[in-house]
N, C-alpha and C positions, 0 to 999 in steps of 0.2 A: 633782663629775665623780671626784675623784678618790680618793673613797670609796667608790664603785660598781666603778672599775678595780679599786682595790688589794687588795680584799675577794670581786671574781671571780675566776673564773680564772685570772687577765689578767694578779693582783696575789699569788695564791697558789695551793699546790699544794691538790690535790682534800684536804678534812680538815683543811685547816690556817686559823686563820682570817686575817680578813685585816689591812691594817697599820692600823686604825682601832681592832678588838679589841685586838688588843696592845698600843694607847697606852692606852686608857680612853677616849678621847678623841680628835676631830680635831686632833692635837697639841697645843701649848704655848703658845699666846703669850709673846713677851718680858717683857712688860707685866706680865704676871701673876707670870713667877716675879722679874721685881725686885722688886714690889709685897710678895710673898711673903717676900723676902731682907731688906727694910730693915726688917721687923716686927722680927729677931730681934736688938736692940739697940744699942749705939752702933757709928756707923759709924768705923773705923779713914781713916786719913791712908794715903794710899796713897806717899808719901815714906817712912811706918814700915814699907811692909812690899814690897819693891821687884819680888821676885820671884814677889808674889801676881799673878791677874788680873782686870783691875778688869770692871765690869760694869756697863751705862749702857741708858739705850733702846732702841741698836741692838744690841744682844747684848756680848759679848765685847770688849774694847776690846785687842785685839792688839797697838796701837802705842804703848799707854800700856807693856804688858805689857813687850816688844821693848827698849823702853829699858833695860828693866836690864842689858840685855846690854854694850849701846855705845852710841854719839851718833847712829850710821846705821845706820837701816834695809839695811843689805849681807846680800845674800844668805848668805853665813859668819850674819852675825845672827841671821838668820833660821831658820837649820838649827841653832844652836845654840838658841835658845829653845825652838823643836818638840822638838828631842832630850830636852828637861827635861819639855817635857807627853808627851812621850811617855815617860820613866821612872815620871812622877807618875800616869799614867789608868792606864798597864800595856796601853799601846795600840797598835793602828799608826794612821796618822792623814794628812788633807789637809789645804792648805786650797785650797778653789772659788772663782776670781775670781768676778766680774760682771762680764761685759761688754756689748757691744749684742744677741749672740743668748741671752746665758741665763748660766749657772756653767757654769765649768770649772776643769781642775784646774791649780793653779800652784807646791805645793809638795807633795810626798808624802815622807814617811816608814815605809819598811816595804813597802807597797803595790809591786806589780810593776810593770812599765811598762805592759803590758796593758792594768791596770785603771786607772792615771795617762790613760791616750789616752781609753779607756773612759766613765770617771767626767763624766759631762756630761749638763747639762738645758736643750735649748733651751726660748725663751720661751711656746712654745705645747704645752709636755709637762706633763699634768697635774701631776705631782709639781712641778713648779715655781710654777705658778698657784694652783694649795691650799695649797702650805706652805711654799715658798721666798718667793714674793713675799711671805707673807705675815709674813716674819719668824717664824717659827714653829718650835720646836724638834720635832724628827721623832727619837723616842725608838723602837727596836725592842729590847725586852729578850731576845726571841729568837726561834728558829724562823728566824734570817735569810735562810739558804738558801735558805728553800722558797719563798724569792719571786721569780716567775718575772722580773720588773720589775727586782731585785736582781740576779738572774741574769747578766742580760743587760748588765750593766755593770760585772763583779767577773771576774777569772780564776778557772780552777778551782781555783788555788794560795789563792791567798787567802778561798775562801768555803770554803774546808776548815778556815782558820782562823776567821773570824768566825762568832759563834755570837749575837753584839750590837751595834747599832750605834747613834751619834748624828749627828746632822747639827746644829750650835748657829751659828744667823748670829753674825754680829761686821764687825769694821770692820779693815782692816787696808790700809797703804798709802795712809789715807782712803776706801778705795773698800770696796763692800759686800763682803760678803768670807761662806762659810758653811764651819765646822771639822767633818769628818766623824774621829770617831773609829769605832775597829772593837773589837771585846772578843772572847779566847776565851773558853771553856769556858761552861759553860750554868747559870751559877749566877743566879740573876735578883738584879738590879740595879734600884738605884731612881734618879730622879736625883738628889737628896739627896745620894746615896753616891758622885755623881759629879762635883757640886758639890766633894764634900769633897775627893776626887783632885787635884782640877785647885788648890783652893786660890783659889776664884774668893771675890771678896767685891762689892759695890755699891759704884760711886765716884761 
């Protein structure tokens, strides 16, 4: 259902490919990424790399990452941690928490207040059922602002900045979460490059 919605006039402007065409496939399942990462040599210990972001079957383990900034996961610690994520990734970012209704923004850095209020997905939303519920990585390499689906969830100021984006599953405060990163420019991004920027490693 998400494929037909996002590759039709509902998801893309005339002449612009749908999200699945931009992705090359229907999202990327986190397990597949993890298996691919684990083939790349010996696994480092988290204690040796306290500022790297561990990834496991649930996605990015933000709880473990944040503990490098302090013992308690206070709002200040979270902001400090995500400030470093922003600097590494050269992106604006947000964390969306899962609740009974779906996903909504809990923390944002660089996004306008309007976007922070609009960026949410209920459990009936095709984007939720096709991608978020299945813990898929959603990676849009270009033409982000051409999709009416995203235009309805981002302010005009943020749409002028964001050209590519990624929604990445993870855990924070022991709850399912999604990390959104919005990138400027029109360069072609590869998922491997984003992993390198964030210093992600298999836990």
